[in-house]
C-alpha positions, -999 to +999 in steps of 0.1 A: +228+063+098+230+083+066+201+107+058+186+086+030+185+055+051+169+073+080+142+088+057+136+054+042+133+038+076+109+065+088+087+060+056+087+023+061+078+027+098+049+050+090+036+025+064+040-004+089+021+017+116-007+024+092-008-013+081-009-025+117-037-001+127-059-006+097-049-040+083-037-023+051-033+010+035+003+016+041+009+023+005-012+055+008+014+067+032+044+051+015+040+063-020+040+101-013+069+096+012+089+077-013+084+105-038+088+135-015+112+124+011+133+097-006+134+113-041+120+083-061+101+090-094+064+083-093+066+049-112+094+036-090+076+048-059+045+028-068+065-003-076+087+000-045+056+004-023+042-029-035+075-047-026+075-030+009+038-036+016+039-073+008+058-083+040+040-057+061+006-071+050+019-107+057+030-097+092-003-078+099-023-109+086-004-133+109-010-110+139-047-107+131-049-145+126-033-152+159-055-129+177-086-143+162-095-114+140-090-130+106-116-152+089-095-170+063-124-186+045-141-152+041-109-138+027-103-165+000-127-151-027-112-116-023-077-131-025-086-148-057-099-117-073-070-097-059-045-120-075-061-116-109-064-078-104-028-075-092-016-094-123-037-072-147-027-040-129+010-049-130+007-054-167-012-022-173+011-002-150+040-005-175+022+017-201+001+039-179+006+077-179+019+087-145-003+118-144-034+097-146-021+072-122-013+099-097-048+114-101-064+080-097-043+073-066-055+107-052-091+100-059-088+066-043-073+082-011-101+109-011-128+082-016-114+061+013-112+091+035-148+103+028-162+067+031-144+063+064-158+096+078-194+093+066-203+056+061 
């Protein structure tokens, strides 16, 4: 296996592991790995992460559903809002300054970590 393919597979494996453990969040692992280890620019790393995370989230959802840990009816309102937010975010992403996006992403990761530790 060539070096880039192995790195890519390891990055995907780490994202899948995080997604499986926490039901999401693989992008927090994947974006920095795509930039640092796979050499993608920031914009391409964010876009690629979304494409990779979609099937990982679908698989995690099926597993949680089969094991009785997913309440589909409770998830529907969030899904509707998420679809709208995803569409708007995708449109805004095209014109967003990558420095601001990187800072926002870092703050989101920091917020999630602090919230997980203390709340």
